[in-house]
N, C-alpha and C positions, 0 to 999 in steps of 0.2 A: 650582507645588509645594504640596501639601498641609502644613495647620500643624501638624495630629498626625501621631502614628505610626499606619503602617498595619497593622489587626492581621491576621494570618491564623489561618485555623484548617485543619488537614491534616486528611486524612480518608485514610487509609491508608499504614502503614508498611513497605511492599514492597521492590523492586529501586530502584525509582524512589525511594519516599517516604523511604527511608533515603539516598540519594543525596542529596536535595534536602538532607535535612539535615545533612548534612558540609556541601555547599556552603555553606549558612546559617551557619553555624559559622565557614566561613572566610573568607566575605565580610564578616559583620558590619556589616551596614547598620544605622546608627543609628533609618532611618526605620520598619524594618520591625520588628515585633513577633510570633512565634510566642503566641498568646492561648489555642490550644487544639490538640490531638492526638487523634485517634480511629486505636484500633488494637487488635486483637484479641491480637497479642501484647506481651510486655513489653520496652518500651522504654528504655534507662535514658539520660534528659537530664542529660547531664553540662555544666556551666559556668554561668556567670552568665546567659549569653545564653537560658535556660530557664526562670530562676528566678520567672517571671508565668505561665508556663504549665500549665493545667489537663488532665489526662489522661482520657481516658474511652477505656474497654475495648470499646464499641461505638460504632457511627456514628451509631446510631439515636439518643444522646443531641444532636446538636447538633440537632436538630430543635427542641428546648428552648433554646438556646443562640443567644444575640445578641450577646455581647461580641466580633465579628467584622467587619471591612470586606471583607476576601476571602475565600470559602471554597474551597480548596483539594482538589480530589478526586482521588484517585489508587487510588482502590477498583476499576475497572474494571468492565465488564459493563453492558448496555442495557438493564438491570433492577433492580429491587429497591432496597436502600437505598441506591446510588449517585445511582440517579434521584431515589429521594426527595428525599436532601438537595440536589440540585442545582435543583430545581424550589423547594425550600422555600428557598433563599436567594435565588433569583431574585426569589419572592415579597414578602421581606424588603425587596427592595430593594438586597440585598450583591452585590459582583461575583464572579465565579466563574473559577476557574483549573483546566483540567483536560487531562489526557494520555487521555481515554477517547475513542478515537476511535469506537466502537460507540454511544457513548450520541450523542457530538455528529452523527453521522452520523445514525442514526435520528430523533432528535427537534431537528433543523436548523429547521424553519419553526416548531415548537413556542418554542423557547428565542429567535428575534429577535423573536417578538412578545411573548415576556417581556420579555426586555430593553428593548424599543421603550415598553411600557408603564410598566416600572417605574424607568426612566432608568439602566440599570444596563448591566455589560457580562458576557460568556462570552468567555474568551479561552483558545485551543488550539493554540497553537503546537506542543507536545508532543505531540499527537497525530497529526502525519505527520510521517514522517523524520527522527525522533530529533532529531538535532543540527543538522541543517541549518535555517536561521529562512524557509523559505519560505510559511507562512501570511504573515509581514511583507512579504516579497518580493511575492508576489501582490496583497498590499492597498496595498500604495504603487502598484504597475503599477497598480490600476484611478484611480488619479487621472490619469492622464495618457495610458496605454495601453489599447488592447482585444487584449486576450487572447484568441490563436486556438485555440490547443493545447497542451495538456500532456500530457509523457507522461515514462516513465520508470521505474525499480527503484523499490517504496516498501516490499518487505520485505526485510531484513536477512538474516533464517534462510533465505528461499527463495535469495537470492543467493549464500550461504555454500556450499550445501549442490551448487547445479548447479557453482559456480565447484571444489569441492572433489571433485567426481566424475570431473571431466574432468583436474585435475592431479594427481591420486591413483591414478586407474584402479580405482575403487572402485562399486560401484554404491548407486544409491540408499538403501536400509537400512542399510547400513553407515556412511555418512556422516550420517545424522539419528542414529544413534546415538552419534556422535562429537561432532554438533552438543550433543546432549543433554549430554553428560559436561562439556562445554567451558562451558555455559552459553548456547549461541548458540540454542539450541530449548529451548522450555517441556516439561514433563514431557508434556502434552497440548498438542505441535505442531499439529494439526488447521486452526488457523485460518490459520496461517501459509504452512503448504505446500498446502492447497486454496484460496488465492487471496482468503478473505473478510477478512483483516486488509487487504489491501493495496485490496480492494473499499471497504469503509469508509473508507480514508484518500482514493481517488480520489473518493468521495463527496463529502468535504470539499471537497477543491479544486476540484470541479466547482460547488458552491454557492458558494463566494466569488467564483471568477473569472465564472463565467456566470450568476448569482444562479438557480439551478437546483436544486430541493429533490429530490437526486435519492438515492433508498433503496436501490432494488433494482436494484444491476448484474449484469450477468451476468458470469461469473468461471468460470475453470478455473484449477487447479492444477499443479504440479508430480511430483505421487504417482508418476505413471505415465511421466513421462522415463526413458528408458533408454540407461545409458552407452554403446549403442553408436551412439544417433541423435547424442548430444554429439560423440564422435569422427568421425563422418561430415559432421557439420555443419561440425567444424573444418577436415577435408580439401577443404569446399566454399567457406570462408573466411567461415564462420558463426559466432558464439555463441549457445549456446537462453540468454534470460533470460525470468523471470516479467515480461510488461510490463502497466503500468497506463496506459492511453490515452485521455484527454476528448479532445472537439474539439466546438466549435459552432459550426455555418454554417448561417444562412438559417432560425433556428429549428429547425434538427436537430441534435439530442445524440448522439455517438459516445462511449458510454462502457463501455469492454472490461477487463477483465483475463485475459489469457491467456501461456501461454509460446508466444513464437515464436523464429524465426530471424532473427537481425539482423546485418549487416554487421560485420566483425571492426575495418574504420576507422571505425565510427559511435563517438559519444563514447558512449553508454549500455552497448557492446560490452564496453569496455574495464573498466569498474568491474566489480570482483571482490570477493569474500571478503563480510565483514558489511555493505558499503558499500552505501550507498543513492543513487542518482543521478536528478535530475529537469532536462527540459527545457522551459522555458517559451519559446513561440513567442509574439510579440506585433507590433504593426503596427509600432513605430517603434524597440525591440530588438532586433528579428528575433530571434535565438537567444540564450538566458541559460540557462548551464547551472550546475548546483549538485551536487555530492558532499560526502558527508559519513558519518559510523558514523551507521546509523539504527536502533542499539538499545544498551542495555545502561544502567546505574544513572546516571551522569554525563552523557552524551549527551541524554539525556532530562529528567533533571532541569535540564540550564542551560535547556533551554527553557523548562521551567517555570518558573525562576528568572527568567528575562528576561520573563514577563508579569508577575509580582507586582511585578519593577522598575519595569516599564514603566506598570503600575498605582500606583504609589507616588510616581512623579515627573510623570504628566498628570492632568488634568482631563478629566472624564467627556465624549467626543466622540462623539455617533451621527451623525455628518455621511457616514459611509462606509455606513450601511446602506442597501441596493437593495432595491428590487421583484422579486420574484420573476419570470423572465422565463416567457412564452409559450414550451413548446418540445413537441416531438416525440422520445423517445428510438429512435433507429435500432437497428431487430432486427437482430442478428449474422448471420440468414440474407441481409441486403441487404450485407453486406461486399464490395468488391471489394477484392481481394490474389491475393498470389503464395503458394503453396503446395510445400512438403517433403511427399514422400509416400514409405515405404518398405515394399514389397509383399517379405511371404514368401510362395514360391511351388514349384511343382514345376520342376526343371530342365528342360526341355524346350522344344521347338520352339512356336511360333505364343501364346505367353505376351504378349508384346509387343504385337501386333496385338491382341490379346484387351481388355487394357487400353486400347491408343489407339482400338477401335474402340467403347468407353462413354464414351470423352473426347468421341469426336467426337459423341455425340448429345447431350452439354449445352455444347458447344461451349468446351471448355478444352483448350488446346494445352502440348503438353510446351516447354520450354526447356533442357532437360538431363536426361541420363541416366547412369546407373551401376549396373556390377552387381559387387556384392560378394563375395568370396570367404569362402563360411561356415565355410571354417578346418577342413573334416571331410572324410575321405579318402571318395573316389568317394560324395561326398553328391549325393542325389537332389533335394538343395532346393537353391534361388534366392534372393539378397537383390537386390531391385531398386530402385533409389534415383530419383527421378523428382522435377524442380522445375519447376512450373509456370511460364507467363505470368499475368496477372490475368486472374481469373474470378470470378464469382461465387457466394459461399460455398454459398448453395442449393444451387445447378448441383454445386459439387463433393461436398455432403453426398447427393445423388439417386447421383454417378455411383459412388462409393464405396460405397453402400449397393448397386449392382449389382455391382461388382465384388469386392465381399466373398463375392459368392455363385457367382462362378465355380470350376468344378470345381477349377482349378489353384494357388485361393488356400487357403496352409494356414494363415494365422493371420489376424487381423484386422488392417486396412493401418495402420502407423501414420499419423498424418496433424500437420502443425504448420504455424501460419500462416508466413509472410516478410514481416518489416517494411522498408519501404527508408528506415528514416531516416537520416541523415546525419551 
């Protein structure tokens, strides 16, 4: 136990920051004192808990402020003042707690070096999966378990959109608009829907689990997911989810974020709404599953406070730091897996054989085929859905490139990967 109070300086009082202040007032930990708050918007600090708190209108003033033990960075972004105050704090041998997944992901190796040199810590439970304590779980697994694979839903906004599209029978743009009104999506939701947010979180999980400084992850988003494909997938026994996957085997690292079809019976497929779900596969525990709210003020602030309390109750211990592994990133072209394909074609004979001929050239075999009614009277258009057996991704891309140029193809073929997790 620390002899003196733990003094914290909080930078950024937005959604999470406001939630943290509420929790601090309710928690009333006598070992934690808020020595400073930096926020561009005026914040009323009521009660005796904040009687010794200094207020700064700009976080840049924290660069010349030293009366704290822990910097709590809740500004966000992988550059600018957020980066400056975190590096400054670590160089001052202060501990850091952050919810900033973009910053931690980008400067993982730099931060690890600084914490080692200065005998301090950077904790970031809130940066991944909101209220799910996945960082602590993985960190403790490292003491006795070899982690083989981590996968799951890492973004609550995208999961809400996909879930609501299917349940309400509405298209993407309508549900995105509703999500903004409900506070589930930011005014600029780009990082949530294009997979960037999930890739930042997956980078952090990979770095902890496998000792890999992964900064660039191939990611695809949900912005082009069509309601029709959600419905067809449902009839075929699947759900479409934005999946994050990291797997380390023989120094080869698979690290991808993309929307895919998952069996309705799988753990991840059953998680809907704003919830996150993560599966950790390890040698001794086999499969451990976690679910919880992935966004919002209190779930994320709870993780921030958890890190703060942890620092207030423990002495520094750097024994879990590990050397970075030597690894090779597996290119998505080398993925082996199954596919869902939706073709929009002329309604005439020879279409199926034409598609099959191109598949044969690239060693792709069909698993199932379904022709959907377009719903139009006397329509000359056909909708054909095909699922495949396992094939190489680069072969599939080559085949689709050829197929999309065939005379009977009316629109670019929709393709989604299928993952066979139980």
